[in-house]
N, CA, C and O of each residue as an XYZ file, in Angstrom:
708
protein
N      60.643    170.389    131.193
C      60.458    169.233    131.225
C      59.152    168.779    132.047
O      58.941    169.033    133.233
N      58.204    167.956    131.054
C      57.207    167.583    132.291
C      57.685    166.682    133.419
O      58.769    166.100    133.451
N      56.858    166.652    134.217
C      56.805    165.906    135.365
C      56.548    164.358    135.165
O      55.492    164.181    134.556
N      57.207    163.176    135.499
C      57.065    161.969    135.153
C      55.498    161.552    135.390
O      54.914    161.909    136.413
N      54.877    160.797    134.406
C      53.535    160.081    134.675
C      53.701    159.310    135.966
O      54.790    158.886    136.351
N      52.531    159.149    136.628
C      52.512    158.185    137.682
C      52.773    156.946    137.229
O      52.670    156.963    136.002
N      53.105    155.716    137.691
C      53.490    154.319    136.966
C      52.191    153.843    136.288
O      52.284    153.428    135.133
N      50.957    153.863    136.911
C      49.728    153.649    136.692
C      49.136    154.248    135.673
O      48.044    153.858    135.258
N      49.773    155.249    135.157
C      49.243    156.245    134.169
C      50.034    155.825    132.834
O      49.393    155.811    131.783
N      51.214    155.528    132.826
C      51.863    155.212    131.616
C      51.264    154.185    130.604
O      50.604    153.223    130.996
N      51.505    154.414    129.373
C      51.365    153.490    128.494
C      52.449    152.635    127.859
O      53.601    153.039    128.024
N      52.297    151.690    127.268
C      53.233    150.874    127.024
C      54.513    151.621    125.766
O      55.680    151.232    125.703
N      54.022    152.522    125.046
C      54.821    153.424    124.426
C      55.620    154.435    125.203
O      56.783    154.701    124.901
N      55.071    154.914    126.064
C      55.658    155.852    126.877
C      56.849    155.238    127.773
O      57.865    155.875    128.051
N      56.541    153.651    128.271
C      57.488    152.959    128.850
C      58.564    152.932    128.176
O      59.686    153.103    128.653
N      58.202    152.629    126.557
C      59.119    152.230    125.566
C      60.390    153.534    125.383
O      61.550    153.276    125.061
N      59.955    154.706    125.618
C      60.607    155.994    125.602
C      61.764    156.110    126.603
O      62.689    156.916    126.505
N      61.588    155.167    127.618
C      62.280    155.357    129.061
C      63.925    154.863    128.885
O      64.244    153.936    128.141
N      64.681    155.472    129.519
C      66.155    154.755    129.418
C      65.991    153.373    130.132
O      65.117    153.084    130.949
N      66.905    152.649    129.710
C      66.850    151.162    130.277
C      66.700    151.203    131.914
O      65.781    150.593    132.460
N      67.620    151.927    132.622
C      67.175    151.912    134.050
C      65.821    152.376    134.505
O      65.220    151.860    135.447
N      65.358    153.418    133.756
C      64.138    154.131    134.176
C      63.075    152.912    133.710
O      62.124    152.659    134.449
N      63.225    152.341    132.749
C      62.103    150.942    132.258
C      62.167    150.008    133.335
O      61.189    149.538    133.918
N      63.750    149.687    133.646
C      63.439    148.507    134.855
C      62.871    148.979    135.944
O      62.136    148.266    136.627
N      63.127    150.200    136.237
C      62.592    150.680    137.756
C      60.931    150.754    137.401
O      60.247    150.039    138.133
N      60.370    151.350    136.607
C      59.050    151.298    136.316
C      58.235    149.748    136.580
O      57.153    149.535    137.129
N      59.038    148.964    136.073
C      58.608    147.680    135.777
C      58.773    146.784    137.177
O      58.286    145.667    137.351
N      59.427    147.399    137.956
C      59.791    146.640    139.236
C      58.596    146.119    140.065
O      57.709    146.818    140.554
N      58.727    144.683    140.150
C      57.737    143.835    140.719
C      56.572    143.225    139.704
O      55.510    142.686    140.012
N      56.950    143.407    138.808
C      56.298    142.617    137.262
C      56.647    141.111    137.637
O      55.824    140.237    137.906
N      58.006    140.982    137.604
C      58.796    139.529    137.626
C      59.418    139.649    139.292
O      60.241    140.470    139.696
N      58.961    138.913    139.824
C      59.388    139.025    141.416
C      61.148    138.829    141.616
O      61.783    137.777    141.550
N      61.538    139.886    141.816
C      62.815    140.042    142.428
C      63.836    139.382    140.926
O      64.695    138.501    140.896
N      63.347    140.140    139.971
C      64.152    139.911    139.039
C      63.905    140.927    137.739
O      63.172    140.819    136.756
N      64.894    142.018    138.190
C      64.803    142.928    137.040
C      65.513    142.654    135.883
O      65.304    143.369    134.903
N      66.362    141.695    135.814
C      66.828    141.067    134.556
C      65.814    140.927    133.334
O      66.077    141.116    132.146
N      64.728    140.593    133.835
C      63.477    140.319    132.933
C      63.485    141.591    132.155
O      64.004    141.643    131.039
N      62.923    142.610    132.721
C      62.700    144.029    132.074
C      63.767    144.550    131.291
O      63.608    145.126    130.215
N      65.309    144.251    132.079
C      66.202    144.928    131.193
C      66.593    144.057    129.840
O      67.315    144.604    129.006
N      66.169    142.839    129.635
C      66.363    142.058    128.694
C      65.253    142.663    127.711
O      65.532    143.052    126.577
N      64.012    142.702    128.237
C      63.033    143.225    127.240
C      63.170    144.431    126.563
O      62.806    144.664    125.411
N      63.762    145.246    127.412
C      63.924    146.720    126.932
C      64.528    146.728    125.604
O      64.097    147.493    124.741
N      65.567    145.871    125.365
C      66.077    145.645    123.929
C      64.970    145.354    122.839
O      65.490    145.449    121.728
N      63.638    145.035    122.760
C      62.996    144.568    122.009
C      62.094    145.931    121.702
O      61.340    145.869    120.732
N      62.133    147.195    122.503
C      61.461    148.508    122.184
C      61.437    148.657    120.717
O      62.187    148.059    119.946
N      60.356    149.649    120.333
C      59.358    150.034    121.022
C      58.269    148.913    121.222
O      58.249    147.938    120.471
N      57.266    149.087    122.357
C      56.175    148.689    122.528
C      54.839    149.019    122.234
O      54.378    149.727    123.129
N      54.090    148.800    121.392
C      52.832    149.676    121.206
C      51.798    149.324    122.263
O      51.079    150.201    122.740
N      51.718    148.087    122.625
C      50.684    147.707    123.892
C      51.244    146.810    124.845
O      52.248    146.098    124.836
N      50.265    147.043    125.733
C      50.740    146.016    127.027
C      50.840    144.540    126.598
O      51.784    143.942    127.115
N      50.136    143.893    125.837
C      50.430    142.777    125.312
C      51.666    142.457    124.817
O      52.287    141.468    125.206
N      52.184    143.436    123.752
C      53.462    143.133    123.085
C      54.843    143.291    123.983
O      55.883    142.700    123.693
N      54.666    144.370    125.365
C      55.464    144.282    126.503
C      55.355    143.041    127.090
O      56.432    142.468    127.252
N      54.227    142.378    127.508
C      54.256    141.216    128.121
C      54.891    140.041    127.340
O      55.623    139.250    127.935
N      54.631    139.910    126.036
C      55.199    138.923    125.061
C      56.703    138.754    124.981
O      57.270    137.676    124.805
N      57.547    140.448    125.192
C      58.817    140.450    125.099
C      59.427    140.001    126.372
O      60.506    139.412    126.315
N      58.780    140.243    127.668
C      59.087    139.926    128.940
C      59.278    138.473    128.992
O      60.326    137.934    129.348
N      58.213    137.868    128.619
C      58.053    136.263    128.602
C      58.974    135.756    127.764
O      59.590    134.783    128.201
N      59.317    136.234    126.399
C      60.287    135.638    125.547
C      61.752    135.715    126.029
O      62.599    134.894    125.676
N      62.066    137.040    127.086
C      63.263    137.147    127.648
C      63.692    136.038    128.588
O      64.842    135.638    128.764
N      62.516    135.583    129.196
C      62.632    134.426    130.145
C      62.840    133.223    129.721
O      63.665    132.479    130.251
N      61.919    132.806    128.442
C      62.145    131.850    128.010
C      63.596    131.496    127.033
O      63.981    130.356    126.772
N      64.211    132.678    126.620
C      65.571    132.928    125.968
C      66.569    132.746    126.861
O      67.751    132.694    126.520
N      66.148    132.633    128.104
C      67.619    132.941    129.138
C      67.866    131.767    129.519
O      68.784    131.663    130.333
N      67.215    130.604    129.116
C      67.945    129.271    129.511
C      67.258    128.627    131.163
O      66.429    129.229    131.846
N      67.722    127.629    131.408
C      67.122    126.871    132.746
C      67.545    127.479    133.812
O      66.676    127.886    134.583
N      68.823    127.688    134.120
C      69.276    128.154    135.156
C      68.777    129.454    135.547
O      68.637    129.586    136.763
N      68.398    130.691    134.650
C      68.036    131.863    135.254
C      66.439    131.653    135.488
O      65.757    132.410    136.179
N      65.910    130.415    134.748
C      64.464    130.349    135.115
C      64.127    129.718    136.423
O      63.084    129.767    137.076
N      65.273    129.106    136.653
C      65.059    128.685    138.049
C      65.103    129.264    138.921
O      64.431    129.078    139.935
N      66.229    130.446    138.666
C      66.151    131.541    139.811
C      64.785    132.150    139.661
O      64.131    132.173    140.704
N      64.267    132.601    138.691
C      63.162    133.229    138.474
C      62.120    132.420    139.440
O      61.757    132.916    140.507
N      61.810    131.552    139.137
C      61.049    130.615    139.927
C      61.362    130.540    141.448
O      60.433    130.593    142.253
N      62.572    130.426    141.831
C      62.973    130.366    143.551
C      62.841    131.617    143.928
O      62.799    131.757    145.151
N      62.737    132.869    143.108
C      62.378    134.216    143.610
C      61.214    134.270    144.306
O      61.177    134.909    145.357
N      60.346    133.757    143.930
C      58.858    133.696    144.264
C      58.606    133.030    145.516
O      58.962    131.862    145.672
N      57.851    133.868    146.682
C      57.605    133.180    147.945
C      56.615    132.091    147.833
O      55.854    131.970    146.873
N      56.658    131.296    148.864
C      55.818    130.244    149.129
C      54.385    130.880    149.335
O      54.320    132.080    149.602
N      53.418    130.243    149.239
C      51.955    130.978    149.373
C      51.927    130.507    150.915
O      52.161    129.436    151.475
N      51.576    131.651    151.302
C      51.188    131.464    152.803
C      52.275    131.035    153.694
O      52.074    130.421    154.741
N      53.428    131.374    153.253
C      54.568    130.729    153.725
C      55.419    131.640    154.742
O      55.027    132.801    154.859
N      56.461    131.269    155.437
C      57.298    132.106    156.044
C      57.374    133.567    156.012
O      57.186    134.351    156.942
N      57.710    133.831    154.672
C      58.201    135.301    153.929
C      56.641    136.077    154.404
O      56.748    137.216    154.858
N      55.523    135.601    154.322
C      54.195    136.104    154.348
C      53.944    136.341    156.087
O      53.358    137.356    156.464
N      54.409    135.383    157.012
C      53.978    135.313    158.232
C      55.066    136.515    158.596
O      54.595    137.355    159.363
N      56.038    136.677    158.302
C      56.963    137.891    158.863
C      56.912    139.026    158.319
O      57.504    139.997    158.791
N      56.097    139.074    157.096
C      55.618    140.492    156.444
C      56.666    140.917    155.595
O      56.927    142.104    155.397
N      57.500    139.597    154.898
C      58.658    140.051    154.070
C      57.988    140.118    152.304
O      58.702    140.333    151.325
N      56.757    139.922    152.264
C      56.468    139.568    150.933
C      56.528    141.107    149.906
O      56.222    142.204    150.375
N      56.879    140.944    148.785
C      56.748    142.744    147.969
C      55.409    142.960    148.337
O      54.674    142.161    148.917
N      55.114    144.231    147.913
C      53.738    144.684    147.856
C      52.577    143.790    147.000
O      51.463    143.430    147.380
N      53.183    143.593    145.845
C      52.404    143.037    145.022
C      51.800    141.574    145.097
O      50.733    141.181    144.626
N      52.809    140.830    145.849
C      52.613    139.286    146.711
C      51.656    139.387    147.602
O      50.626    138.713    147.607
N      52.015    140.379    148.525
C      50.838    140.654    149.565
C      49.690    140.776    149.264
O      48.808    140.037    149.704
N      49.482    141.788    148.410
C      48.067    141.913    147.822
C      47.276    141.024    147.096
O      46.046    141.001    147.146
N      48.087    140.181    146.316
C      47.413    138.728    145.393
C      47.099    138.009    146.558
O      45.972    137.514    146.556
N      47.969    137.768    147.805
C      47.681    136.393    148.550
C      46.540    136.978    149.437
O      45.607    136.236    149.746
N      46.565    138.215    149.843
C      45.435    138.591    150.795
C      44.153    138.606    149.705
O      43.049    138.299    150.155
N      44.258    138.910    148.469
C      43.017    138.787    147.535
C      42.403    137.384    147.525
O      41.182    137.238    147.458
N      43.308    136.284    147.596
C      42.780    135.038    147.644
C      42.399    134.505    149.056
O      41.840    133.455    149.373
N      42.820    135.438    149.738
C      42.067    134.862    151.619
C      43.076    134.097    152.300
O      42.728    133.435    153.277
N      44.480    134.092    151.863
C      45.467    133.334    152.288
C      45.977    134.094    153.713
O      46.563    133.505    154.621
N      45.679    135.312    153.708
C      45.911    136.022    155.021
C      44.828    135.567    156.122
O      45.087    135.795    157.303
N      43.792    135.020    155.820
C      42.698    134.709    156.777
C      42.757    133.019    157.087
O      41.825    132.491    157.692
N      43.509    132.511    156.787
C      43.657    130.967    156.973
C      43.693    130.561    158.560
O      44.401    131.161    159.368
N      42.697    129.283    158.957
C      42.437    128.972    159.988
C      43.891    128.259    160.181
O      44.615    127.870    159.265
N      44.152    128.176    161.572
C      45.904    127.416    162.267
C      45.472    126.205    161.554
O      46.539    125.770    161.121
N      44.505    125.366    161.157
C      44.352    124.124    160.458
C      44.980    124.398    158.754
O      45.944    123.812    158.261
N      44.184    125.371    158.129
C      44.440    125.718    156.690
C      45.885    125.917    156.831
O      46.559    125.198    156.094
N      46.625    126.847    157.720
C      47.816    127.458    157.297
C      48.829    126.055    157.593
O      49.909    125.906    157.022
N      48.282    125.112    158.552
C      49.235    123.820    158.585
C      49.296    123.125    157.452
O      50.342    122.802    156.889
N      48.066    122.850    157.047
C      48.035    122.182    155.845
C      48.853    122.888    154.648
O      49.608    122.166    153.997
N      48.754    124.208    154.328
C      49.641    125.088    153.212
C      51.013    124.945    153.633
O      51.851    124.738    152.756
N      51.426    125.033    155.017
C      52.781    124.857    155.250
C      53.470    123.552    154.703
O      54.562    123.540    154.135
N      52.505    122.213    155.008
C      52.866    120.888    154.819
C      52.932    120.442    153.446
O      53.607    119.465    153.124
N      52.077    121.303    152.409
C      51.986    121.186    150.872
C      53.343    122.064    150.487
O      54.063    121.602    149.601
N      53.641    123.061    150.994
C      54.903    124.015    150.747
C      55.998    122.919    150.698
O      56.788    122.722    149.775
N      55.877    122.136    152.052
C      57.527    121.413    152.357
C      57.280    120.453    151.265
O      58.117    120.489    150.363
N      56.297    119.583    151.143
C      56.129    118.353    150.160
C      56.733    118.932    148.771
O      57.689    118.468    148.149
N      56.042    119.916    148.481
C      56.194    120.588    147.116
C      57.698    120.879    146.794
O      58.298    120.434    145.816
N      58.215    121.695    147.765
C      59.674    121.860    147.555
C      60.624    120.883    147.839
O      61.781    121.014    147.438
N      60.252    119.888    148.506
C      61.069    118.634    148.891
C      60.991    117.935    147.247
O      62.053    117.790    146.643
N      60.061    117.644    146.783
C      59.869    117.026    145.548
C      60.538    117.805    144.373
O      61.457    117.300    143.728
N      60.091    118.939    144.139
C      60.755    119.793    143.207
C      61.897    120.679    143.196
O      62.478    121.033    142.170
N      62.257    121.092    144.598
C      63.303    121.997    144.688
C      63.258    123.220    144.388
O      64.273    123.907    144.276
N      61.875    123.724    144.189
C      61.443    125.039    144.086
C      59.982    125.404    144.460
O      59.121    124.531    144.344
N      59.663    126.596    144.886
C      58.431    126.575    145.335
C      57.245    126.618    144.567
O      57.367    127.123    143.451
N      55.978    126.156    144.939
C      54.735    126.160    144.208
C      54.416    127.572    143.831
O      54.557    128.478    144.652
N      54.001    127.779    142.642
C      53.301    128.920    142.032
C      52.113    128.995    141.391
O      51.976    128.335    140.361
N      51.306    129.607    141.758
C      49.939    129.728    141.008
C      49.555    131.248    140.941
O      49.605    131.850    142.014
N      49.241    131.829    140.012
C      48.513    133.115    139.633
C      47.201    133.087    140.634
O      46.182    132.576    140.169
N      47.163    133.594    141.951
C      46.029    133.221    142.601
C      44.972    133.976    142.270
O      43.896    133.482    142.606
N      44.911    135.312    141.562
C      43.660    135.948    141.296
C      42.744    135.307    141.065
O      42.977    134.520    140.148
N      41.532    135.228    141.550
C      40.426    134.515    141.146
C      40.215    133.086    141.668
O      39.345    132.272    141.361
N      41.399    132.976    142.676
C      41.287    131.630    143.352
C      40.910    131.877    144.875
O      41.172    132.965    145.388
N      40.279    130.835    145.613
C      40.362    130.871    146.682
C      41.374    130.225    147.646
O      42.295    129.632    147.084
N      41.377    130.227    148.980
C      42.313    129.533    149.731
C      41.932    128.068    149.405
O      42.844    127.393    148.927
N      40.744    127.472    149.584
C      40.363    126.041    149.252
C      40.935    125.524    147.742
O      41.466    124.440    147.500
N      40.678    126.564    146.863
C      40.960    126.153    145.364
C      42.407    126.045    145.272
O      42.931    125.233    144.509
N      43.106    126.865    146.051
C      44.667    126.947    145.882
C      45.035    125.403    146.493
O      45.686    124.592    145.835
N      44.610    125.178    147.606
C      44.994    123.895    148.279
C      44.539    122.679    147.347
O      45.269    121.702    147.173
N      43.435    122.796    146.834
C      43.228    121.687    145.813
C      44.136    121.843    144.624
O      44.732    120.813    144.309
N      44.277    122.492    144.184
C      45.335    122.752    142.781
C      46.772    122.503    143.377
O      47.546    121.791    142.737
N      47.191    123.102    144.669
C      48.384    122.569    145.048
C      48.685    121.001    145.290
O      49.771    120.462    145.079
N      47.570    120.398    145.751
C      47.864    118.906    146.115
C      47.730    118.083    144.859
O      48.434    117.076    144.770
N      46.696    118.476    143.627
C      47.113    117.934    142.417
C      48.256    117.977    141.674
O      48.729    116.994    141.104
N      48.831    119.341    141.654
C      50.029    119.606    140.934
C      51.188    118.876    141.646
O      52.269    119.022    141.074
N      51.211    117.977    142.982
C      52.340    117.441    143.501
C      52.442    116.486    142.676
O      53.592    116.056    142.580
N      51.367    115.782    141.780
C      51.646    114.455    141.048
C      52.258    114.805    139.672
O      52.363    113.848    138.905
N      52.578    115.714    139.336
C      53.378    116.185    138.099
C      54.659    115.994    138.232
O      55.138    116.048    139.365
N      55.516    115.723    137.068
C      56.785    115.395    136.939
C      57.468    116.787    137.213
O      56.789    117.812    137.163
N      58.648    116.818    137.467
C      59.436    117.883    137.760
C      59.411    118.759    136.369
O      59.147    119.960    136.430
N      59.622    118.285    135.435
C      59.727    119.136    133.959
C      58.380    119.839    133.847
O      58.247    121.062    133.825
N      57.320    118.879    133.774
C      56.157    119.506    133.867
C      55.962    120.505    134.941
O      55.308    121.485    134.587
N      56.285    120.496    135.910
C      55.698    121.275    136.919
C      56.827    122.618    136.874
O      56.506    123.476    137.697
N      57.841    122.897    136.230
C      58.840    123.788    136.025
C      58.049    124.591    134.981
O      57.877    125.798    135.148
N      57.544    123.920    133.863
C      57.046    124.472    132.700
C      55.546    125.133    133.567
O      55.301    126.317    133.333
N      54.923    124.643    134.196
C      53.714    124.928    134.875
C      53.991    126.098    135.809
O      53.049    126.886    135.889
N      54.947    126.358    136.452
C      55.314    127.345    137.104
C      55.750    128.405    136.240
O      55.544    129.521    136.717
N      56.234    128.386    135.231
C      56.560    129.670    134.089
C      55.440    130.197    133.706
O      55.313    131.416    133.588
N      54.199    129.091    133.391
C      53.053    129.450    132.787
C      52.321    130.628    133.815
O      51.823    131.715    133.524
N      52.480    129.909    135.194
C      51.967    130.955    136.439
C      52.487    132.104    136.474
O      51.776    133.088    136.680
N      54.031    132.226    136.250
C      54.744    133.433    136.582
C      54.292    134.380    135.399
O      54.178    135.585    135.626
N      53.992    133.786    133.943
C      53.782    134.637    132.962
C      52.281    135.298    133.419
O      52.043    136.497    133.277
N      51.398    134.420    133.936
C      49.988    135.027    134.145
C      50.176    135.956    135.320
O      49.735    137.094    135.161
N      50.697    135.700    136.356
C      50.958    136.903    137.258
C      51.438    138.368    136.457
O      50.858    139.454    136.490
N      52.380    138.090    135.918
C      52.877    139.071    135.296
C      52.101    139.837    134.326
O      52.399    141.005    134.072
N      51.167    139.267    133.797
C      50.148    139.714    133.024
C      49.277    140.578    133.705
O      48.988    141.685    133.252
N      48.750    140.050    134.987
C      48.097    140.529    135.787
C      48.533    141.697    136.283
O      47.782    142.663    136.413
N      49.831    141.709    136.614
C      50.615    143.092    137.231
C      50.487    143.920    136.099
O      49.882    144.981    136.247
N      50.984    143.604    134.905
C      51.321    144.671    133.972
C      49.923    145.113    133.372
O      49.948    146.061    132.587
N      48.691    144.512    133.667
C      47.403    145.147    133.180
C      46.994    146.009    134.310
O      46.045    146.750    134.055
N      47.553    146.092    135.645
C      47.288    146.698    136.455
C      48.193    148.162    136.525
O      47.768    149.243    136.933
N      49.303    147.922    136.103
C      50.275    149.128    135.828
C      50.120    149.702    134.599
O      49.915    150.914    134.663
N      50.147    149.259    133.555
C      50.259    149.668    132.178
C      48.665    149.877    131.537
O      47.679    149.177    131.764
N      48.770    151.019    130.709
C      47.407    151.169    130.141
C      47.732    151.238    128.592
O      48.910    151.513    128.365
N      47.033    151.068    127.624
C      47.371    150.721    126.263
C      46.844    152.153    125.304
O      46.998    152.169    124.083
């Protein structure tokens, strides 16, 4: 039997040939602390492309209903929040937040982000989520403040859109067509 390919070198078709447990393990981290998404998407195999895989995973979230969607949203860490300070983020989240410069916040910027996180969570009951790739800490704070004006329903939908975008980036880093 051939040695397994490194995860970054697997194609969507190769992932499709895995057992459900192997598939879920290979896609660990695509949807933050939510292996159920990959487990549900596995049922829709085979996947010819990374786009087809992403679509199936997103559809699994949409089909799951409100409670699992809220659990998925709540599984995401606050941006530059307590988990980041304690070094408790996933590898993926750590890399993404550092890429946006959130690990280089001044004390004033960190205090502002902390206050935005508190205000947002108090209003909506879940953490603010943004696909930070391509953002700076300044654009993140601006987006954060703007989204505080949204309704809870609109903000939940926006969080899911952002989670899907994060998953797309992560899949593109992990899977080749």
